[in-house]
LOSE-96389 format. One line per field, with one value per residue (C-alpha): y, z, x. Coordinates in Angstrom, 1 decimal. Example, Ala and Ser with C-alpha at 12.3 -4.5 7.8 and 13.67 -1.06 7.14 Angstrom:
2
yy	c(-4.5:-1.1)
zz	c(7.8:7.1)
xx	c(12.3:13.7)
This chain:
313
yy	c(-14.6:-15.2:-17.6:-16.0:-16.6:-14.5:-16.6:-19.8:-18.6:-17.8:-21.3:-22.8:-20.6:-21.6:-25.3:-24.8:-23.1:-26.2:-28.5:-27.7:-29.3:-30.0:-27.6:-27.8:-25.1:-26.2:-25.0:-27.4:-30.3:-29.2:-29.8:-33.4:-36.1:-38.6:-38.1:-41.0:-41.3:-43.2:-43.8:-45.1:-47.2:-45.4:-43.3:-41.4:-43.3:-46.8:-46.2:-44.6:-42.3:-40.9:-44.5:-45.7:-42.7:-40.2:-41.0:-40.3:-37.7:-38.7:-39.5:-40.7:-40.8:-42.2:-43.5:-47.2:-49.4:-51.9:-49.2:-47.8:-51.3:-51.6:-48.4:-49.3:-52.6:-50.6:-47.9:-50.5:-52.3:-48.9:-47.8:-51.3:-51.7:-54.8:-58.1:-59.6:-61.1:-59.2:-58.5:-55.2:-55.2:-52.7:-50.4:-49.6:-53.2:-52.3:-50.4:-50.9:-47.2:-46.5:-48.6:-47.5:-48.9:-47.9:-48.7:-46.6:-42.9:-43.4:-43.8:-44.8:-44.2:-44.7:-41.9:-43.2:-41.2:-37.5:-34.5:-35.8:-39.0:-37.5:-34.6:-37.0:-39.0:-35.7:-34.5:-37.7:-38.0:-34.4:-35.0:-38.4:-36.5:-33.8:-36.2:-38.2:-35.0:-35.5:-32.6:-31.6:-33.9:-33.8:-35.2:-36.4:-37.2:-39.8:-40.9:-41.0:-38.3:-37.3:-35.2:-32.2:-31.9:-34.6:-38.1:-40.8:-41.8:-38.2:-37.2:-33.8:-32.1:-29.7:-26.0:-25.0:-26.8:-24.9:-25.4:-26.1:-22.3:-22.3:-20.3:-21.5:-21.9:-24.4:-23.4:-25.1:-24.2:-24.1:-23.4:-22.2:-19.8:-20.1:-20.3:-20.0:-21.4:-21.2:-24.1:-23.1:-25.8:-25.6:-24.1:-25.3:-28.8:-28.8:-27.7:-30.5:-33.1:-31.9:-32.2:-35.7:-36.6:-35.3:-37.4:-40.5:-39.8:-42.5:-40.6:-37.3:-34.9:-31.4:-28.8:-27.4:-26.6:-29.4:-28.9:-30.5:-31.3:-32.6:-35.4:-37.8:-37.3:-34.0:-32.1:-33.1:-32.5:-36.2:-37.3:-40.9:-40.5:-41.4:-37.7:-35.3:-32.2:-30.5:-31.0:-32.2:-28.9:-27.3:-29.9:-29.3:-25.6:-25.9:-28.2:-25.9:-23.0:-25.0:-25.7:-22.1:-21.2:-23.5:-26.7:-29.9:-32.6:-33.2:-35.1:-34.9:-34.5:-31.9:-28.8:-29.9:-31.6:-28.4:-26.3:-28.6:-29.0:-25.2:-24.7:-27.3:-25.9:-29.1:-29.1:-30.9:-31.9:-33.6:-36.0:-37.7:-39.7:-39.0:-42.1:-40.4:-37.1:-35.7:-33.7:-37.1:-38.9:-39.7:-43.5:-45.1:-47.8:-48.7:-52.3:-53.4:-53.9:-50.4:-48.9:-50.6:-49.4:-45.9:-46.0:-46.8:-43.7:-41.2:-43.9:-44.0:-40.2:-39.7:-42.7:-41.3:-38.0:-39.8:-41.8:-38.5:-36.7:-39.5:-39.6:-43.0:-42.1)
zz	c(34.1:37.4:37.3:36.8:40.4:40.0:37.1:38.8:41.8:39.6:38.1:41.6:42.5:39.4:40.2:43.8:42.7:40.6:43.5:46.3:49.4:52.6:55.3:59.0:61.3:64.2:64.6:67.5:65.2:63.6:67.0:67.3:66.4:65.7:65.2:66.4:64.8:67.8:66.6:63.3:64.8:62.5:63.2:61.2:63.1:62.2:58.7:55.4:54.9:51.4:50.3:51.6:50.8:48.6:45.5:47.2:45.4:46.5:50.1:50.8:54.4:55.9:59.1:58.8:58.4:56.3:54.0:53.5:52.6:50.2:48.6:48.1:46.5:44.2:43.2:42.6:40.0:38.5:37.9:36.8:39.6:41.3:40.4:41.5:44.9:45.7:49.4:50.6:53.9:56.7:57.0:60.6:61.7:64.8:66.2:66.3:66.3:62.6:59.4:56.3:52.8:49.8:46.1:43.6:44.3:46.5:50.3:52.1:55.8:58.4:60.8:63.2:64.2:65.2:65.4:68.1:66.3:62.8:64.3:65.8:62.7:60.6:62.7:62.1:58.5:57.6:59.4:57.4:54.1:55.2:56.3:53.0:51.1:49.2:46.9:45.1:47.3:47.3:50.4:50.2:53.1:51.8:54.0:54.9:56.2:57.0:54.2:54.5:51.6:49.5:48.6:50.3:48.1:47.0:47.1:48.6:47.6:50.4:49.5:53.1:56.4:59.0:62.7:64.5:64.3:60.5:60.7:58.4:61.2:63.4:67.1:69.5:72.9:72.8:76.2:77.7:74.9:72.0:68.6:65.5:62.1:58.6:57.1:53.5:50.9:47.5:45.1:41.9:43.2:44.2:40.7:39.1:41.3:40.2:36.5:37.3:38.7:35.6:33.4:35.5:35.4:37.9:40.9:42.0:43.2:44.6:46.0:49.3:52.8:55.3:59.0:61.3:64.7:68.0:68.4:66.4:68.5:70.2:68.3:65.1:66.4:66.6:68.5:69.1:71.4:75.2:76.0:74.0:75.8:72.7:70.5:67.0:66.0:67.3:65.6:62.2:62.6:63.3:60.3:58.0:59.2:58.4:54.8:54.2:55.2:52.5:54.5:52.6:54.9:58.3:59.7:62.3:60.9:58.0:60.1:61.6:58.3:56.3:59.0:59.2:55.4:55.1:57.6:55.9:52.4:51.1:48.6:50.1:49.5:51.4:49.5:51.4:50.5:52.4:53.9:54.7:54.6:58.1:57.4:57.0:60.1:62.2:61.9:59.0:57.8:54.3:53.8:54.1:50.4:49.6:52.2:50.9:47.4:48.7:50.5:47.2:45.5:47.1:46.3:42.7:42.3:43.9:42.1:38.8:39.7:40.5:37.2:35.2:37.0:36.0:32.3:32.7:31.9)
xx	c(47.2:45.4:42.4:39.0:37.7:34.5:33.4:34.1:32.2:29.3:29.4:29.4:26.5:24.5:25.2:24.1:20.9:20.0:20.8:18.3:19.9:17.9:19.1:18.8:17.7:19.9:23.6:24.2:24.3:27.6:29.3:28.2:30.7:27.8:24.1:22.0:18.5:17.2:13.7:15.0:17.8:20.3:23.3:26.0:28.6:27.2:25.7:26.9:24.0:25.2:25.7:22.4:20.1:22.0:20.0:16.6:14.4:10.9:9.8:6.3:5.2:2.0:0.6:0.6:3.7:1.8:0.5:3.9:5.3:2.4:3.3:7.0:5.8:3.4:5.9:8.6:6.4:5.3:8.9:10.0:12.4:10.9:9.6:6.1:6.4:9.7:10.0:11.6:13.4:12.4:15.5:14.3:14.0:16.1:13.1:9.3:8.6:8.6:9.1:11.2:11.4:13.4:13.5:15.5:15.0:11.9:11.8:8.6:8.3:5.5:4.8:2.2:-0.9:-1.1:1.2:3.6:4.4:4.9:6.9:9.4:9.7:10.1:13.0:14.9:14.0:15.0:18.4:18.6:18.2:20.7:23.3:22.8:23.4:20.1:19.1:15.9:13.8:10.0:8.1:4.5:2.1:-0.3:-3.2:-6.8:-9.1:-12.7:-14.2:-16.5:-19.1:-17.3:-18.4:-16.4:-13.4:-12.7:-9.0:-8.0:-4.7:-4.0:-3.7:-3.1:-3.1:-5.3:-5.7:-9.1:-9.9:-9.2:-6.0:-3.1:-0.6:1.1:1.3:3.8:5.3:9.1:10.8:7.6:6.9:4.3:5.9:3.7:4.9:3.6:1.8:1.8:2.6:4.1:1.5:3.2:3.5:-0.3:-1.2:1.1:-0.6:-4.0:-2.9:-1.8:-5.2:-6.9:-4.6:-5.3:-9.1:-10.0:-11.3:-12.7:-9.9:-10.1:-7.7:-8.8:-7.6:-7.1:-7.9:-5.3:-6.6:-5.1:-7.7:-9.9:-13.0:-13.9:-11.2:-13.0:-16.5:-17.5:-20.6:-19.3:-16.5:-16.3:-16.8:-19.0:-20.4:-21.9:-25.1:-25.4:-26.5:-23.3:-21.3:-22.9:-22.6:-18.9:-18.3:-20.3:-18.2:-15.1:-16.4:-17.2:-13.6:-12.4:-11.7:-12.5:-11.0:-9.8:-6.8:-4.2:-0.7:-0.6:0.1:3.4:4.3:4.0:5.7:8.8:9.1:8.9:11.8:13.8:13.5:11.9:9.0:6.0:2.5:-0.4:-2.6:-5.4:-8.4:-11.7:-13.3:-16.7:-18.6:-18.5:-21.7:-23.5:-22.1:-19.1:-18.5:-16.7:-19.1:-17.8:-16.8:-13.1:-12.7:-14.1:-11.7:-8.7:-9.5:-9.9:-6.6:-4.9:-6.0:-3.3:-0.8:-1.8:-1.8:1.6:3.0:1.8:3.5:6.8:6.6:5.9:8.7:11.1:9.9:8.3:4.6)
């Protein structure tokens, strides 16, 4: 009797549906004999990606190399995978552009500041996950932000990333033409993170829209930059309009982060702590110790989510 091919195909399809692999929106890569991830100092011809990264299930990205090293140390201890004082080597030591650390199923990567820097990193990170044949990956951006109508130290889980006109979109010019991409984030993941914050019970957390700007000063309506050609009244009116539209914090990376994760079929979330309330001022005046404690809050929330996902809570 001939083998039951349709049933086998169904089984394969069922297995494939359980394993959500990263996919690339670039047919040209298939023609390349080697893919060099220049800004990571890694390449498919020199490194065994499946062996190095194939077990990765959680990726956390943030601006500062030192913060991402601190996170990998923290999560290693939380998961029982490291010992106190253990040092974790920078996988991207061959370059000074980005830093990358790994322990168990967790990868921690710095992305620098602003859309251009995180976009470059994400192109190479997504390709790394693809070449490593990673499946069911969740990517988090953890970082700092300016709050709107929130006390400093509040944590915002992003519902949608919006641009400076409050539209949920990322706009980029490709080959001289404007391309607009969606910035939606995984709704279920957002809810699960909020539940984790409730279970932790250590800091105020909200779900809200995050405004992603191209600049720290004028783009965010600050009065303390080298150039400012608007009044304080105009600034406050703009920020209140942002609040009324659902914006609860402002940063400079979430839009391209959401857009690229969407296109690659990867679940993603943005979790940022607010360092100040922009309705009250522009400069960050909290003490160093207070800011260090604030910056640990997104790490604690995402760390708890990872522990819970792995059944270690």
